[in-house]
C-alpha positions as CSV (number, residue, x, y, z in Angstrom):
1,X,0.0,-0.1,0.0
2,X,2.6,2.4,1.1
3,X,5.0,1.9,-2.1
4,X,2.0,2.2,-4.2
5,X,1.0,5.5,-2.8
6,X,4.5,6.8,-2.9
7,X,5.3,5.7,-6.4
8,X,2.1,7.3,-7.7
9,X,2.7,10.6,-5.7
10,X,6.4,11.2,-6.7
11,X,7.9,14.4,-5.6
12,X,11.3,16.3,-5.7
13,X,13.5,16.7,-2.7
14,X,15.1,19.9,-3.8
15,X,11.9,21.6,-4.1
16,X,11.1,20.6,-0.4
17,X,14.4,22.0,0.6
18,X,13.9,25.3,-1.0
19,X,10.4,25.6,0.4
20,X,11.4,24.8,3.9
21,X,9.6,23.0,6.9
22,X,6.4,25.1,6.3
23,X,5.6,23.5,3.1
24,X,6.0,19.9,4.5
25,X,2.8,18.1,5.1
26,X,1.9,17.4,8.7
27,X,-0.5,14.5,9.1
28,X,-3.6,15.0,11.4
29,X,-2.8,13.3,14.8
30,X,-6.3,11.6,14.9
31,X,-6.8,8.5,16.9
32,X,-9.4,5.7,17.0
33,X,-11.3,6.2,20.3
34,X,-13.3,3.0,20.0
35,X,-13.0,2.2,23.7
36,X,-12.0,-1.6,23.0
37,X,-9.7,-0.9,20.0
38,X,-8.0,2.2,21.7
39,X,-6.6,-0.1,24.4
40,X,-3.9,-1.6,22.0
41,X,-2.4,2.0,21.6
42,X,-2.1,2.3,17.6
43,X,0.2,5.4,17.5
44,X,-0.5,8.7,15.8
45,X,1.7,10.2,13.1
46,X,4.3,13.0,13.8
47,X,5.2,13.6,10.2
48,X,8.1,12.8,7.9
49,X,10.8,15.3,9.3
50,X,12.8,14.4,12.3
51,X,13.5,17.4,14.7
52,X,17.1,18.7,14.6
53,X,19.3,18.2,17.7
54,X,18.1,20.3,20.7
55,X,14.8,21.1,19.1
56,X,11.5,20.2,20.8
57,X,7.9,20.1,20.1
58,X,5.1,19.8,22.6
59,X,1.8,18.8,21.4
60,X,-1.3,19.1,23.6
61,X,-4.5,17.5,22.1
62,X,-8.0,16.6,22.9
63,X,-10.1,14.0,21.1
64,X,-13.7,13.4,21.7
65,X,-15.7,10.5,20.0
66,X,-19.4,9.7,20.1
67,X,-20.2,6.2,19.9
68,X,-23.4,4.3,18.9
69,X,-22.4,0.7,18.2
70,X,-23.8,-2.8,19.2
71,X,-24.0,-6.3,18.1
72,X,-25.1,-9.9,19.2
73,X,-23.6,-13.0,17.5
74,X,-22.6,-16.6,18.7
75,X,-23.1,-15.8,22.4
76,X,-21.3,-12.4,22.3
77,X,-22.9,-9.1,23.1
78,X,-21.2,-5.8,22.8
79,X,-22.7,-2.2,23.2
80,X,-20.9,1.0,22.8
81,X,-22.9,4.0,23.5
82,X,-21.8,7.3,24.9
83,X,-18.6,9.5,24.5
84,X,-14.9,9.0,25.0
85,X,-12.6,11.9,25.6
86,X,-8.8,11.6,25.5
87,X,-6.6,14.5,26.5
88,X,-2.8,13.9,25.6
89,X,0.6,15.5,26.0
90,X,3.2,14.4,23.4
91,X,6.8,15.4,23.4
92,X,9.5,14.8,21.1
93,X,13.0,16.2,21.0
94,X,15.9,15.8,18.6
95,X,19.2,14.5,19.5
96,X,22.4,13.2,17.8
97,X,22.5,12.8,14.1
98,X,18.9,12.3,12.7
99,X,17.4,10.9,16.2
100,X,14.6,12.1,18.1
101,X,13.0,10.9,21.5
102,X,9.0,10.4,21.7
103,X,6.9,10.6,24.8
104,X,3.0,10.4,24.9
105,X,0.8,10.8,28.1
106,X,-2.9,10.6,28.2
107,X,-6.1,11.0,30.3
108,X,-9.1,8.9,29.2
109,X,-12.6,9.3,30.1
110,X,-15.9,7.7,29.1
111,X,-19.0,9.7,29.7
112,X,-22.6,9.9,28.9
113,X,-23.3,11.2,25.5
114,X,-23.8,15.1,25.6
115,X,-23.3,15.8,21.9
116,X,-26.1,13.4,20.6
117,X,-28.5,16.3,19.5
118,X,-25.8,18.1,17.8
119,X,-24.6,15.1,16.0
120,X,-28.2,14.3,14.7
121,X,-28.3,17.8,13.2
122,X,-24.9,17.6,11.8
123,X,-25.8,14.3,10.0
124,X,-29.0,15.8,8.9
125,X,-27.4,18.9,7.4
126,X,-24.9,17.0,5.4
127,X,-27.0,14.2,4.5
128,X,-25.3,11.5,6.6
129,X,-26.9,8.3,7.9
130,X,-28.1,8.6,11.4
131,X,-27.9,4.7,12.0
132,X,-29.8,4.0,15.2
133,X,-29.6,7.3,16.7
134,X,-33.2,8.4,16.1
135,X,-34.6,5.4,17.8
136,X,-32.0,5.2,20.8
137,X,-32.3,7.1,24.0
138,X,-30.0,10.2,24.1
139,X,-27.2,11.1,26.6
140,X,-26.4,7.7,28.2
141,X,-23.2,5.7,28.7
142,X,-23.2,2.0,28.0
143,X,-20.1,-0.1,27.5
144,X,-20.8,-3.8,27.6
145,X,-19.0,-6.8,26.4
146,X,-20.3,-10.3,27.3
147,X,-19.9,-13.8,26.2
148,X,-21.6,-17.1,27.1
149,X,-19.6,-17.3,30.1
150,X,-20.0,-13.9,31.9
151,X,-20.2,-10.2,31.5
152,X,-16.5,-9.0,31.2
153,X,-17.1,-5.3,30.7
154,X,-20.1,-3.3,32.2
155,X,-19.7,0.5,32.4
156,X,-22.7,2.8,32.8
157,X,-21.4,5.9,34.6
158,X,-18.6,8.4,34.2
159,X,-15.0,6.9,34.5
160,X,-11.8,8.7,34.2
161,X,-8.2,7.4,34.5
162,X,-4.6,8.1,33.1
163,X,-3.9,6.1,30.1
164,X,-1.1,4.0,29.0
165,X,2.3,5.8,28.6
166,X,4.2,5.4,25.4
167,X,8.0,5.9,25.0
168,X,9.9,5.7,21.7
169,X,12.5,7.1,19.2
170,X,12.4,8.2,15.7
171,X,15.3,8.1,12.9
172,X,15.6,10.0,9.7
173,X,16.8,7.7,7.0
174,X,19.9,9.1,5.2
175,X,18.9,7.6,1.9
176,X,15.1,7.1,1.6
177,X,14.0,4.8,-1.0
178,X,11.8,7.4,-2.6
179,X,12.6,10.8,-3.7
180,X,10.4,13.2,-1.5
181,X,10.6,15.1,1.7
182,X,12.4,12.2,3.5
183,X,11.3,9.3,5.5
184,X,11.3,8.7,9.2
185,X,11.3,5.3,11.0
186,X,9.8,5.4,14.4
187,X,9.1,2.9,17.1
188,X,7.2,3.2,20.4
189,X,6.6,1.0,23.5
190,X,3.3,1.2,25.3
191,X,3.5,0.6,29.1
192,X,0.7,-0.8,31.0
193,X,0.1,2.3,33.2
194,X,-3.8,2.9,32.5
195,X,-6.6,1.5,34.5
196,X,-7.9,-1.7,32.6
197,X,-11.1,-1.7,34.7
198,X,-12.0,1.8,33.3
199,X,-10.9,1.0,29.8
200,X,-8.1,3.4,30.0
201,X,-5.5,1.0,29.5
202,X,-4.9,-2.5,28.2
203,X,-3.1,-4.2,31.1
204,X,-0.3,-5.1,28.7
205,X,2.6,-4.0,26.7
206,X,2.6,-3.2,22.9
207,X,5.3,-2.3,20.5
208,X,4.8,-0.3,17.3
209,X,7.0,0.4,14.4
210,X,6.1,2.5,11.3
211,X,7.5,4.5,8.5
212,X,6.4,7.9,7.6
213,X,7.0,10.0,4.5
214,X,5.5,13.0,2.6
215,X,6.1,15.2,-0.4
216,X,4.3,17.1,-3.1
217,X,1.9,15.6,-5.5
218,X,3.1,15.1,-9.0
219,X,1.4,18.2,-10.5
220,X,2.6,20.5,-7.7
221,X,6.4,19.9,-7.1
222,X,7.2,23.4,-7.9
223,X,4.4,25.3,-6.1
224,X,4.0,22.7,-3.4
225,X,0.4,23.7,-3.3
226,X,-0.7,20.2,-3.0
227,X,1.1,17.8,-0.6
228,X,0.6,14.4,0.6
229,X,1.7,12.4,3.8
230,X,1.7,8.6,4.3
231,X,2.4,6.1,7.0
232,X,2.7,2.3,7.3
233,X,3.4,0.2,10.5
234,X,2.8,-2.9,12.5
235,X,1.9,-3.2,16.2
236,X,2.5,-6.3,18.3
237,X,0.8,-6.3,21.7
238,X,-0.7,-8.4,24.6
239,X,-4.3,-8.9,24.4
240,X,-6.4,-7.1,27.2
241,X,-7.2,-9.5,30.2
242,X,-10.8,-7.8,30.1
243,X,-11.5,-9.6,26.7
244,X,-10.1,-13.0,27.0
245,X,-10.2,-15.3,24.1
246,X,-10.9,-12.8,21.5
247,X,-8.0,-10.4,21.7
248,X,-5.2,-11.0,19.3
249,X,-1.6,-9.7,19.0
250,X,-1.0,-8.0,15.7
251,X,-2.5,-4.8,14.1
252,X,-1.5,-3.5,10.8
253,X,-2.1,0.1,10.4
254,X,-1.6,3.0,7.9
255,X,-2.7,6.4,7.0
256,X,-2.8,8.6,3.8
257,X,-3.5,12.4,3.6
258,X,-3.8,15.2,1.0
259,X,-3.0,18.7,2.2
260,X,-4.1,21.9,0.2
261,X,-1.5,24.6,1.3
262,X,-3.7,27.7,0.9
263,X,-0.6,29.8,2.4
264,X,2.6,29.3,4.3
265,X,0.6,29.3,7.5
266,X,-2.7,27.9,6.7
267,X,-3.7,24.4,5.1
268,X,-6.5,22.0,4.8
269,X,-6.2,18.2,5.0
270,X,-8.2,15.3,4.1
271,X,-6.8,12.0,5.8
272,X,-7.9,8.4,5.8
273,X,-6.6,6.2,8.8
274,X,-6.9,2.5,8.6
275,X,-5.9,-0.4,10.9
276,X,-6.8,-4.1,11.1
277,X,-8.7,-5.4,14.0
278,X,-7.0,-7.3,16.9
279,X,-10.2,-9.0,17.6
280,X,-10.4,-11.5,14.9
281,X,-11.8,-14.1,17.0
282,X,-14.9,-12.0,17.8
283,X,-18.1,-12.3,15.9
284,X,-19.5,-8.9,16.7
285,X,-18.6,-6.1,14.2
286,X,-17.8,-3.3,16.4
287,X,-14.7,-5.5,17.5
288,X,-14.0,-7.7,14.6
289,X,-14.3,-5.2,11.7
290,X,-11.2,-3.3,10.4
291,X,-11.2,0.5,11.2
292,X,-11.6,3.0,8.4
293,X,-11.7,6.6,9.9
294,X,-12.0,9.8,7.7
295,X,-10.7,13.0,9.0
296,X,-11.3,16.5,7.6
297,X,-9.5,19.5,9.1
298,X,-6.4,21.8,8.8
299,X,-3.8,23.7,10.6
300,X,-3.1,27.4,11.2
301,X,0.4,28.6,12.3
302,X,-0.6,31.8,14.1
303,X,2.9,32.5,15.5
304,X,6.5,31.4,14.6
305,X,6.4,28.7,17.3
306,X,2.6,27.7,17.7
307,X,0.1,25.8,15.3
308,X,-3.6,25.1,15.9
309,X,-4.9,21.8,14.3
310,X,-8.7,21.2,14.2
311,X,-10.4,18.3,12.5
312,X,-13.6,16.2,12.4
313,X,-13.8,12.5,11.9
314,X,-16.4,10.1,10.6
315,X,-16.4,6.4,9.9
316,X,-16.7,5.2,6.3
317,X,-20.3,3.9,6.8
318,X,-19.4,0.2,5.8
319,X,-17.3,-0.9,8.8
320,X,-18.4,-0.4,12.3
321,X,-15.2,-0.4,14.5
322,X,-14.5,3.4,14.3
323,X,-16.5,6.0,16.2
324,X,-19.6,7.5,14.5
325,X,-18.4,11.0,14.8
326,X,-15.4,12.6,16.5
327,X,-13.5,16.0,17.2
328,X,-9.8,16.5,17.2
329,X,-8.1,19.7,18.6
330,X,-4.4,20.0,19.1
331,X,-1.9,22.8,19.9
332,X,1.7,22.5,18.8
333,X,4.6,24.4,20.4
334,X,8.1,24.5,19.1
335,X,10.4,24.8,22.1
């Protein structure tokens, strides 16, 4: 997938170097907040460039997702109704020759729905399907997973907890295989620091490794008005003990975005994030389906060191493992 994307959207490294960092595509840092999939910790993108030695970036983000999913099959019952909030601080710092440290901290909350009326109006205004929203009681929280043995998860009131901590490193390849804005290889280890009873942590470790690249679309190598970003990776993790028997060990993930750079400080981005399901042994689609999440947003650099990023997310309407609707807001500081 990644090789096909990069070979189609070929770009010149010289043009990127002349344009400078402002014309390099920065992917949206959207996350899949399905309460069960989120436990594995599929990482967000940082972008193709690695920070220079001594440079740092702090990213403060808030992600909100509204859920309305359910399924019954083969003795399994799953219900996901309510909202998930994730506040995160991510830090990266350049060091050595082409290396950077990575750190991600988070606070996770599951709450009764407060945006149900707004989302119904949003879907109505843009002609999007309502699913079962019009027939389902508003403003409630129901997170349930049960099988023929017992109920493993049953949350019906607000819970909040620190999430799992992730640590990692990134490295800029000296000779990337494609002629573009460069390629970074990153890896992160997720530690079991979150509360698994509150669905804020998996109770186990995971390791992710992925490659990121970006460049100008083929018709825009000189002006760099149209840019792309792409990532492809693999996660290996321990199955959550709250979901025995259905949790797997591997998740393949990737994302591809197209950015329209309206000015040096303002751009709009469309991005598709995908990943496989770690719950292949499950028979209910909110767990077993792959994730396809569409993000629409952009960023505004309002000072030399600060950038605001805003996006909305939707599922693709076919698979049922991504949240129905989401909001992403992030503020980036260069330190």
